[in-house]
Backbone as a chain_set.jsonl record, in Angstrom:
{"seq": "MKKGIPLVALGTAMLAFGLAACVEIPGLYSTGVDDNGDTLPIGSDELHYSFFGPVAPPAKVLTGHTAWVAPPVGSAWIGPANGDTIAPVGDYTYTVNFDLTGLDPRSASIKGALAADNVVTILLNGTDTGFMHPDEPSAFRSLEPFSIKAGFVSGMNTLEFLVNNDAGPSGILVANLKGNALPLP", "coords": {"N": [[17.097, -2.108, -30.432], [16.572, -4.101, -33.224], [15.069, -7.258, -33.554], [15.57, -10.158, -35.422], [14.352, -12.99, -37.274], [15.808, -15.969, -36.289], [18.328, -17.626, -38.284], [18.288, -20.45, -38.346], [15.657, -21.016, -37.605], [14.35, -19.785, -39.736], [15.255, -21.365, -41.908], [14.106, -23.841, -41.166], [11.405, -23.174, -41.29], [11.211, -22.64, -44.047], [11.629, -25.199, -45.14], [9.411, -26.504, -44.045], [7.341, -25.307, -45.401], [7.793, -26.111, -47.946], [9.74, -24.688, -49.298], [12.393, -25.219, -49.824], [15.796, -24.704, -50.695], [17.243, -25.054, -53.911], [19.803, -27.388, -54.777], [23.077, -27.957, -56.13], [23.509, -30.361, -58.683], [25.502, -33.136, -58.255], [28.349, -34.383, -60.125], [28.125, -33.459, -62.721], [29.867, -32.224, -65.435], [31.576, -29.938, -67.574], [33.006, -30.609, -70.821], [36.379, -31.828, -71.058], [37.648, -31.105, -68.628], [39.097, -31.069, -65.274], [38.437, -32.452, -61.957], [38.047, -30.117, -60.532], [37.05, -28.368, -62.342], [38.877, -27.14, -63.96], [40.522, -26.588, -67.053], [41.863, -29.29, -68.865], [45.155, -30.29, -70.054], [45.955, -30.225, -73.578], [45.605, -33.218, -75.395], [45.295, -34.81, -73.188], [43.598, -37.501, -71.457], [40.063, -37.61, -71.458], [38.287, -37.09, -68.492], [35.7, -37.39, -67.358], [33.69, -38.133, -69.159], [32.607, -41.047, -70.643], [33.465, -42.909, -73.575], [32.57, -44.077, -76.756], [32.965, -45.442, -79.951], [33.921, -45.525, -83.474], [36.65, -45.726, -83.091], [39.152, -46.667, -80.673], [38.548, -46.108, -77.155], [40.23, -43.942, -74.785], [38.302, -40.832, -74.972], [39.928, -37.85, -76.02], [41.365, -34.691, -74.987], [41.143, -32.098, -77.224], [42.938, -29.979, -79.569], [41.352, -28.466, -81.194], [39.691, -27.879, -84.165], [40.364, -25.482, -86.75], [38.006, -24.36, -87.746], [36.194, -24.7, -85.725], [34.182, -23.453, -83.005], [35.575, -21.39, -80.473], [36.36, -22.723, -77.29], [34.65, -21.828, -74.265], [36.03, -20.505, -71.194], [36.868, -22.988, -68.843], [36.105, -25.269, -70.194], [36.621, -27.647, -72.877], [37.212, -28.857, -76.212], [36.568, -32.265, -76.969], [37.308, -35.555, -78.209], [37.892, -38.3, -80.507], [41.331, -39.435, -80.591], [43.341, -37.277, -82.49], [41.044, -36.245, -83.586], [40.486, -33.632, -84.24], [41.642, -33.206, -86.635], [41.259, -35.379, -88.457], [38.84, -37.939, -88.507], [37.44, -41.22, -88.23], [34.521, -41.932, -90.184], [31.306, -42.211, -88.732], [29.363, -43.15, -85.783], [29.619, -41.606, -82.633], [29.613, -41.856, -79.138], [29.251, -40.015, -76.233], [29.269, -40.136, -72.815], [28.045, -39.131, -69.67], [27.612, -39.764, -66.267], [25.437, -39.128, -63.507], [24.353, -38.578, -60.119], [21.283, -38.596, -58.48], [20.576, -39.268, -55.93], [18.955, -38.661, -52.905], [17.886, -36.344, -53.854], [15.102, -34.667, -55.384], [13.875, -36.012, -58.242], [11.855, -34.966, -59.844], [12.115, -32.259, -59.639], [14.464, -31.649, -60.844], [16.797, -30.116, -63.088], [18.8, -29.42, -65.956], [21.26, -27.459, -67.581], [23.163, -26.104, -70.291], [25.654, -25.522, -72.842], [26.321, -26.347, -76.242], [28.374, -27.633, -78.837], [29.15, -29.418, -81.809], [30.837, -31.647, -84.052], [29.785, -33.728, -86.259], [26.578, -33.866, -86.55], [24.447, -33.819, -83.692], [22.768, -35.49, -81.022], [20.95, -35.4, -77.981], [20.515, -37.547, -75.273], [18.651, -38.442, -72.386], [18.783, -40.729, -69.929], [18.342, -42.682, -71.879], [16.318, -41.627, -73.439], [15.377, -39.498, -76.068], [15.994, -36.054, -75.903], [15.073, -34.116, -77.558], [16.732, -32.119, -78.45], [18.056, -29.934, -80.888], [20.487, -28.704, -82.872], [20.411, -25.658, -84.412], [22.073, -24.808, -86.455], [22.811, -26.568, -88.45], [24.471, -27.597, -91.441], [26.653, -26.921, -89.829], [27.261, -27.277, -87.031], [29.392, -26.97, -85.428], [30.376, -24.439, -85.387], [29.195, -22.683, -83.628], [28.071, -22.204, -80.246], [25.295, -23.761, -78.874], [22.683, -23.127, -76.701], [21.19, -25.397, -74.328], [18.57, -27.005, -72.499], [17.331, -29.229, -70.037], [14.512, -30.518, -68.605], [12.988, -32.621, -67.807], [12.514, -36.19, -67.404], [14.259, -37.25, -65.609], [15.434, -39.59, -63.125], [15.207, -41.264, -59.908], [18.221, -41.755, -58.086], [20.98, -43.039, -59.997], [21.633, -41.378, -63.095], [21.862, -41.038, -66.663], [23.45, -39.133, -69.045], [23.671, -38.706, -72.42], [25.52, -37.883, -75.317], [25.147, -38.097, -78.604], [27.046, -38.235, -81.394], [27.255, -37.866, -84.818], [29.62, -38.408, -87.21], [30.102, -37.347, -90.385], [32.146, -36.886, -92.15], [35.624, -35.985, -92.257], [36.952, -34.001, -89.52], [36.039, -34.732, -86.04], [34.342, -34.018, -83.058], [33.321, -32.89, -79.761], [31.932, -30.285, -77.79], [30.971, -29.467, -74.68], [29.778, -27.008, -72.706], [29.639, -24.993, -69.741], [28.009, -26.688, -68.186], [25.552, -27.342, -65.928], [23.47, -28.27, -63.172], [20.512, -28.486, -61.142], [18.525, -29.337, -58.249], [15.83, -29.986, -55.97], [16.305, -30.9, -52.543], [15.262, -34.069, -51.196], [12.557, -34.346, -48.863]], "CA": [[17.676, -3.075, -31.314], [15.584, -4.969, -33.876], [15.381, -8.681, -33.516], [15.104, -10.854, -36.615], [14.117, -14.425, -37.146], [17.081, -16.687, -36.398], [18.486, -18.34, -39.551], [17.861, -21.837, -38.2], [14.193, -21.008, -37.638], [13.957, -19.443, -41.096], [15.486, -22.56, -42.725], [13.103, -24.829, -40.785], [10.136, -22.706, -41.836], [11.252, -22.823, -45.501], [11.421, -26.619, -45.408], [8.044, -26.854, -43.667], [6.424, -24.789, -46.413], [8.211, -26.559, -49.272], [10.542, -23.654, -49.939], [13.796, -25.603, -49.724], [16.638, -24.177, -51.757], [17.832, -26.029, -54.825], [21.225, -27.668, -54.623], [23.728, -28.347, -57.374], [23.575, -31.797, -58.945], [26.904, -33.555, -58.364], [28.734, -35.275, -61.213], [27.989, -32.831, -64.041], [31.08, -31.501, -65.801], [31.808, -29.578, -68.97], [34.011, -31.495, -71.41], [37.786, -31.438, -71.047], [38.059, -30.469, -67.374], [39.384, -31.944, -64.14], [37.398, -32.454, -60.923], [37.838, -28.749, -60.06], [36.525, -27.557, -63.44], [39.978, -26.516, -64.691], [40.751, -27.22, -68.346], [42.971, -30.232, -68.949], [46.077, -30.047, -71.169], [45.684, -30.853, -74.876], [46.109, -34.581, -75.482], [44.935, -35.559, -71.982], [42.391, -38.315, -71.488], [38.852, -37.031, -70.868], [38.125, -37.72, -67.183], [34.323, -37.566, -66.881], [32.812, -38.669, -70.196], [33.038, -42.274, -71.297], [33.502, -42.698, -75.017], [32.444, -45.258, -77.59], [32.844, -45.069, -81.357], [34.682, -46.331, -84.425], [38.036, -45.839, -82.636], [39.25, -47.098, -79.277], [38.554, -45.069, -76.13], [39.324, -42.919, -74.293], [38.269, -39.547, -75.669], [41.071, -36.989, -75.698], [41.187, -33.242, -75.079], [41.637, -31.732, -78.552], [43.325, -28.595, -79.846], [40.199, -27.819, -81.824], [39.858, -27.547, -85.577], [40.317, -24.033, -86.956], [36.625, -23.937, -88.021], [35.374, -24.903, -84.539], [34.019, -22.353, -82.065], [36.53, -21.423, -79.358], [35.684, -23.13, -76.056], [34.684, -20.873, -73.16], [36.853, -20.884, -70.045], [36.274, -24.077, -68.077], [35.648, -26.331, -71.087], [37.502, -27.907, -74.01], [36.764, -29.851, -77.175], [37.066, -33.622, -76.804], [36.952, -36.447, -79.299], [38.89, -39.341, -80.716], [42.679, -38.911, -80.825], [43.459, -36.644, -83.817], [39.705, -35.936, -84.085], [40.401, -32.264, -84.746], [42.168, -33.177, -87.999], [40.517, -36.37, -89.239], [38.29, -39.009, -87.67], [36.629, -42.13, -89.034], [33.085, -41.703, -90.306], [30.536, -43.091, -87.873], [28.674, -42.618, -84.617], [30.403, -41.506, -81.405], [28.764, -41.622, -77.975], [29.926, -39.45, -75.064], [28.325, -40.369, -71.73], [28.388, -38.721, -68.311], [26.629, -40.236, -65.293], [25.313, -38.293, -62.31], [23.543, -39.241, -59.103], [20.259, -37.769, -57.836], [20.215, -39.817, -54.626], [18.68, -37.607, -51.93], [17.3, -35.191, -54.545], [13.811, -34.941, -56.019], [14.074, -36.008, -59.694], [10.817, -34.144, -60.499], [12.528, -30.86, -59.578], [15.788, -31.531, -61.458], [16.974, -29.507, -64.405], [20.182, -29.28, -66.421], [21.43, -26.546, -68.705], [24.525, -25.975, -70.768], [25.779, -25.108, -74.235], [26.868, -27.482, -76.975], [28.765, -27.594, -80.246], [29.643, -30.738, -82.197], [31.179, -31.88, -85.447], [28.792, -32.983, -87.02], [25.214, -33.849, -86.026], [24.417, -34.293, -82.309], [21.501, -35.751, -80.346], [21.13, -35.568, -76.542], [19.607, -38.477, -74.615], [18.678, -38.545, -70.926], [18.301, -42.051, -69.536], [17.937, -43.413, -73.068], [15.226, -40.953, -74.14], [15.769, -38.305, -76.817], [15.526, -34.817, -75.264], [14.546, -33.216, -78.576], [17.709, -31.078, -78.792], [18.426, -29.822, -82.292], [21.335, -27.537, -83.126], [19.795, -25.071, -85.612], [23.064, -24.351, -87.415], [23.267, -27.674, -89.301], [25.427, -28.637, -91.071], [27.844, -26.348, -89.196], [26.986, -27.251, -85.598], [30.653, -26.768, -84.722], [30.769, -23.026, -85.477], [28.578, -21.877, -82.569], [27.536, -22.909, -79.085], [23.84, -23.676, -78.798], [22.204, -23.462, -75.357], [20.185, -26.442, -74.176], [18.106, -27.248, -71.134], [16.577, -30.461, -69.869], [13.691, -30.332, -67.407], [12.166, -33.809, -67.563], [13.141, -37.457, -67.744], [15.187, -37.649, -64.555], [14.985, -40.673, -62.255], [15.901, -41.355, -58.627], [19.502, -42.454, -58.17], [21.88, -42.761, -61.124], [21.086, -40.921, -64.365], [22.846, -41.07, -67.738], [23.314, -38.11, -70.076], [24.454, -39.135, -73.571], [25.621, -37.024, -76.483], [25.41, -38.947, -79.763], [27.595, -37.403, -82.469], [27.493, -38.56, -86.068], [30.632, -37.777, -88.057], [29.883, -37.766, -91.768], [33.413, -36.745, -92.878], [36.605, -35.062, -91.677], [37.14, -33.978, -88.068], [34.891, -35.0, -85.178], [34.536, -33.699, -81.649], [32.18, -32.299, -79.054], [32.215, -29.294, -76.763], [29.872, -29.204, -73.758], [30.257, -25.914, -71.861], [28.751, -24.425, -68.716], [27.034, -27.702, -67.798], [25.143, -27.22, -64.522], [22.154, -28.785, -62.867], [20.097, -28.33, -59.75], [17.313, -30.04, -57.848], [15.473, -29.816, -54.561], [16.549, -32.073, -51.703], [14.079, -34.778, -50.734], [12.281, -33.984, -47.463]], "C": [[16.558, -3.944, -31.881], [16.037, -6.405, -33.765], [14.782, -9.318, -34.758], [14.84, -12.314, -36.295], [15.471, -15.119, -37.248], [17.128, -17.497, -37.687], [18.037, -19.783, -39.462], [16.341, -21.925, -38.284], [13.686, -20.705, -39.042], [14.127, -20.653, -42.014], [14.453, -23.632, -42.437], [11.744, -24.448, -41.358], [10.087, -22.899, -43.351], [11.007, -24.285, -45.857], [9.99, -27.031, -45.132], [7.045, -26.409, -44.73], [6.853, -25.16, -47.832], [9.049, -25.547, -50.016], [12.032, -23.958, -49.843], [14.562, -25.061, -50.924], [17.163, -25.308, -52.621], [19.307, -26.202, -54.508], [21.779, -28.104, -55.969], [23.771, -29.871, -57.487], [25.046, -32.188, -59.084], [27.137, -34.44, -59.587], [28.557, -34.707, -62.607], [29.221, -31.97, -64.312], [31.01, -31.094, -67.262], [32.873, -30.522, -69.513], [35.408, -30.912, -71.24], [38.276, -30.779, -69.779], [38.379, -31.525, -66.316], [38.261, -31.833, -63.113], [37.102, -31.065, -60.365], [37.282, -27.827, -61.139], [37.604, -26.814, -64.212], [40.242, -27.301, -65.971], [41.999, -28.095, -68.311], [43.9, -29.88, -70.119], [45.644, -30.792, -72.436], [46.334, -32.242, -74.894], [45.802, -35.432, -74.262], [43.725, -36.438, -72.241], [41.244, -37.531, -70.861], [38.547, -37.803, -69.59], [36.689, -38.093, -66.833], [33.363, -38.188, -67.891], [33.397, -39.977, -70.723], [32.802, -42.09, -72.792], [33.397, -44.034, -75.724], [32.288, -44.795, -79.032], [33.68, -45.968, -82.232], [36.169, -46.475, -84.082], [38.041, -46.172, -81.152], [39.196, -45.907, -78.319], [39.955, -44.942, -75.544], [39.263, -41.709, -75.23], [39.446, -38.718, -75.167], [40.652, -35.523, -75.741], [41.889, -32.807, -76.361], [42.048, -30.264, -78.627], [42.123, -27.825, -80.357], [40.524, -27.45, -83.256], [39.695, -26.045, -85.748], [38.904, -23.52, -87.235], [35.725, -24.04, -86.792], [35.323, -23.656, -83.671], [35.038, -22.508, -80.933], [35.788, -21.811, -78.078], [35.737, -22.03, -75.002], [35.613, -21.395, -72.056], [36.126, -21.974, -69.27], [35.669, -25.165, -68.937], [36.679, -26.492, -72.203], [36.829, -28.898, -74.947], [37.353, -31.198, -76.816], [36.632, -34.446, -78.009], [37.982, -37.543, -79.424], [40.256, -38.693, -80.917], [42.779, -38.448, -82.27], [42.103, -36.297, -84.418], [39.574, -34.536, -84.64], [41.032, -32.132, -86.131], [41.409, -34.141, -88.906], [40.028, -37.453, -88.275], [37.481, -39.935, -88.564], [35.159, -41.72, -89.047], [32.381, -42.676, -89.373], [29.927, -42.364, -86.7], [29.565, -42.706, -83.384], [29.441, -41.189, -80.257], [29.629, -41.155, -76.813], [28.916, -39.478, -73.919], [28.879, -39.857, -70.412], [27.248, -39.169, -67.395], [26.622, -39.302, -64.092], [24.256, -38.891, -61.404], [22.568, -38.251, -58.459], [19.797, -38.354, -56.5], [20.072, -38.677, -53.615], [18.069, -36.355, -52.533], [16.007, -35.621, -55.222], [13.98, -34.885, -57.542], [13.037, -35.159, -60.439], [11.199, -32.67, -60.523], [13.838, -30.61, -60.319], [15.737, -30.822, -62.8], [18.47, -29.375, -64.681], [20.187, -28.248, -67.535], [22.912, -26.472, -69.056], [24.512, -25.433, -72.182], [26.592, -26.172, -74.957], [27.243, -27.094, -78.401], [29.325, -28.967, -80.574], [29.943, -30.769, -83.683], [30.902, -33.354, -85.701], [27.446, -32.936, -86.293], [25.2, -34.45, -84.622], [22.984, -34.454, -81.821], [21.81, -35.931, -78.868], [20.066, -36.525, -76.025], [19.777, -38.357, -73.108], [18.026, -39.867, -70.566], [17.691, -42.802, -70.714], [16.829, -42.776, -73.882], [15.727, -39.674, -74.801], [15.169, -37.065, -76.156], [14.945, -33.828, -76.266], [15.506, -32.106, -78.961], [18.019, -31.119, -80.279], [19.25, -28.552, -82.451], [20.86, -26.919, -84.433], [20.779, -24.716, -86.716], [23.574, -25.482, -88.31], [23.468, -27.172, -90.721], [26.676, -28.107, -90.375], [27.663, -26.207, -87.699], [28.25, -27.045, -84.77], [31.097, -25.314, -84.71], [30.184, -22.145, -84.384], [28.118, -22.777, -81.43], [26.037, -22.684, -79.032], [23.401, -24.033, -77.382], [21.195, -24.607, -75.389], [19.773, -26.506, -72.716], [17.25, -28.51, -71.138], [15.832, -30.345, -68.55], [12.818, -31.534, -67.075], [12.957, -35.052, -67.94], [14.132, -37.963, -66.714], [14.57, -38.765, -63.717], [15.742, -40.602, -60.933], [17.2, -42.126, -58.824], [20.307, -42.041, -59.385], [21.106, -42.389, -62.387], [22.219, -40.9, -65.385], [22.486, -40.02, -68.786], [24.249, -38.505, -71.214], [24.386, -38.094, -74.682], [26.043, -37.917, -77.638], [25.824, -38.055, -80.923], [27.824, -38.278, -83.689], [28.508, -37.767, -86.874], [30.449, -38.277, -89.479], [31.119, -37.614, -92.645], [34.335, -35.814, -92.093], [36.73, -35.149, -90.17], [35.862, -34.348, -87.311], [35.256, -34.686, -83.74], [33.268, -33.121, -81.066], [32.694, -31.33, -78.002], [30.938, -29.088, -75.953], [30.411, -28.183, -72.763], [29.188, -25.499, -70.861], [27.67, -25.4, -68.272], [26.788, -27.621, -66.289], [23.762, -27.839, -64.37], [21.805, -28.513, -61.429], [18.786, -29.083, -59.517], [17.051, -29.742, -56.38], [15.83, -31.076, -53.774], [15.221, -32.746, -51.363], [13.834, -34.412, -49.271], [12.791, -35.054, -46.506]], "O": [[15.714, -4.457, -31.147], [17.223, -6.72, -33.866], [13.632, -9.054, -35.11], [15.082, -12.789, -35.185], [16.21, -14.88, -38.202], [16.102, -18.001, -38.143], [17.456, -20.3, -40.416], [15.802, -22.805, -38.956], [12.704, -21.298, -39.491], [13.239, -20.943, -42.816], [13.963, -24.275, -43.365], [11.015, -25.306, -41.855], [9.048, -23.278, -43.892], [10.251, -24.574, -46.785], [9.409, -27.813, -45.884], [6.02, -27.059, -44.934], [6.347, -24.6, -48.805], [9.068, -25.547, -51.246], [12.848, -23.038, -49.788], [14.029, -24.975, -52.03], [17.487, -26.387, -52.123], [19.969, -25.28, -54.033], [21.039, -28.563, -56.839], [24.035, -30.573, -56.511], [25.758, -31.642, -59.927], [26.237, -35.154, -60.029], [28.814, -35.404, -63.589], [29.57, -31.099, -63.515], [30.453, -31.815, -68.09], [33.573, -31.171, -68.736], [35.608, -29.698, -71.27], [39.211, -29.98, -69.819], [38.0, -32.69, -66.43], [37.244, -31.189, -63.373], [36.037, -30.844, -59.789], [37.066, -26.641, -60.891], [37.293, -25.951, -65.033], [40.19, -28.53, -65.975], [43.045, -27.697, -67.798], [43.466, -29.237, -71.074], [45.038, -31.861, -72.361], [47.474, -32.41, -74.459], [46.02, -36.643, -74.283], [42.922, -36.16, -73.131], [41.432, -36.862, -69.845], [38.546, -39.034, -69.597], [36.48, -39.037, -66.071], [32.322, -38.717, -67.502], [34.535, -40.015, -71.19], [32.035, -41.223, -73.212], [34.051, -45.004, -75.343], [31.549, -43.848, -79.299], [34.105, -47.043, -81.807], [36.872, -47.262, -84.715], [37.041, -45.977, -80.461], [39.724, -44.836, -78.617], [40.796, -45.801, -75.81], [40.064, -41.582, -76.156], [39.894, -38.873, -74.031], [39.707, -35.157, -76.439], [43.066, -33.1, -76.569], [41.574, -29.425, -77.86], [41.91, -26.669, -79.992], [41.524, -26.783, -83.523], [38.973, -25.405, -84.984], [38.626, -22.347, -86.984], [34.608, -23.524, -86.806], [36.288, -22.895, -83.602], [35.324, -23.621, -80.492], [34.707, -21.289, -77.808], [36.764, -21.367, -74.858], [35.932, -22.583, -72.007], [34.914, -21.896, -69.064], [34.81, -25.913, -68.472], [37.496, -25.605, -72.446], [35.978, -29.683, -74.527], [38.509, -31.279, -76.402], [35.707, -34.077, -78.732], [38.843, -37.703, -78.559], [40.345, -37.547, -81.357], [42.345, -39.157, -83.179], [42.005, -36.077, -85.625], [38.664, -34.26, -85.421], [40.967, -31.064, -86.739], [40.968, -33.764, -89.992], [40.735, -37.828, -87.341], [36.896, -39.488, -89.551], [34.627, -41.227, -88.052], [32.8, -43.825, -89.232], [29.959, -41.136, -86.619], [30.184, -43.736, -83.12], [28.555, -40.346, -80.401], [30.61, -41.806, -76.451], [27.83, -38.91, -74.035], [30.034, -40.112, -70.072], [26.073, -38.977, -67.708], [27.655, -38.755, -63.706], [23.374, -39.621, -61.856], [22.974, -37.203, -57.957], [18.741, -37.976, -55.993], [20.96, -37.834, -53.489], [17.764, -35.404, -51.812], [15.837, -36.785, -55.587], [14.208, -33.804, -58.084], [13.306, -34.684, -61.542], [10.672, -31.908, -61.334], [14.279, -29.465, -60.411], [14.76, -30.92, -63.541], [19.283, -29.238, -63.767], [19.25, -28.165, -68.329], [23.784, -26.742, -68.23], [23.49, -24.945, -72.664], [27.449, -26.822, -74.358], [26.538, -26.341, -79.072], [29.913, -29.617, -79.709], [29.372, -30.01, -84.466], [31.754, -34.178, -85.369], [27.217, -32.031, -85.491], [25.852, -35.463, -84.373], [22.104, -33.662, -82.159], [22.818, -36.545, -78.522], [18.876, -36.353, -76.292], [20.89, -38.193, -72.608], [16.854, -40.095, -70.866], [16.667, -43.47, -70.578], [16.432, -43.32, -74.912], [16.415, -38.867, -74.175], [13.97, -37.029, -75.879], [14.384, -32.807, -75.87], [15.133, -31.223, -79.732], [18.22, -32.186, -80.859], [18.762, -27.452, -82.192], [20.897, -27.583, -85.469], [20.357, -24.356, -87.815], [24.662, -25.369, -88.876], [22.664, -26.357, -91.174], [27.685, -28.811, -90.342], [27.887, -25.13, -87.148], [28.182, -26.956, -83.544], [32.102, -24.988, -84.079], [30.605, -21.001, -84.213], [27.818, -23.954, -81.627], [25.566, -21.552, -79.134], [23.709, -25.124, -76.901], [20.444, -24.764, -76.352], [20.522, -26.116, -71.82], [16.55, -28.811, -72.104], [16.435, -30.105, -67.505], [11.998, -31.471, -66.16], [13.932, -34.986, -68.689], [14.776, -38.992, -66.921], [13.348, -38.876, -63.611], [16.789, -39.961, -60.844], [17.264, -43.046, -59.64], [20.33, -40.871, -59.768], [20.08, -42.987, -62.709], [23.388, -40.762, -65.026], [21.384, -40.012, -69.335], [25.459, -38.628, -71.02], [23.337, -37.508, -74.948], [27.16, -38.434, -77.656], [25.047, -37.217, -81.38], [28.5, -39.303, -83.611], [28.288, -36.596, -87.185], [30.613, -39.465, -89.759], [31.158, -38.142, -93.756], [33.866, -34.952, -91.35], [36.627, -36.233, -89.596], [34.759, -34.288, -87.856], [36.335, -35.038, -83.264], [32.281, -32.891, -81.765], [33.751, -31.535, -77.406], [29.939, -28.594, -76.477], [31.383, -28.453, -72.058], [27.991, -25.639, -71.111], [26.538, -24.993, -68.009], [27.702, -27.808, -65.486], [22.991, -27.918, -65.326], [22.685, -28.331, -60.588], [18.054, -29.413, -60.45], [17.939, -29.304, -55.649], [15.676, -32.189, -54.276], [14.187, -32.086, -51.257], [14.783, -34.191, -48.519], [12.645, -34.916, -45.292]]}, "num_chains": 1, "name": "protein.A"}
């Protein structure tokens, strides 16, 4: 009978040599979902993203304008009430907070996909991440992958999506939002 290295010893050795496994960052959600990642009913209040703009919060789960890309499973369009038909011109901010307590912010990364009506900018902790949807002015017709690998801080972090609506409908779709980081020793 062959004897292997016990799993506890293997895990201890990995930590000793800096080979700890990444863990999922808590508090990151796609738009329009509940705490389990299941899509909320149309017209529901958005649960995880705070909302500020030319109309009163909260953001709502939207049907989606006919020109908008269909949301993947586990995500939905959100925006101001009736945003999929008409929304006031102006700037809308969608914010989700997440906590890196116990995790190494230097090892953190986030990835996802994004569509918005109209122009969108992503900020992490108040700093522009440089995201640019290449399909302007039709950033709502396709999902554009994004990744963020810098700008994280210890403790609470803030991810903001700034959407400028220049006319007509307005909304945002953040899909497949995930993040990971190494635990602190």
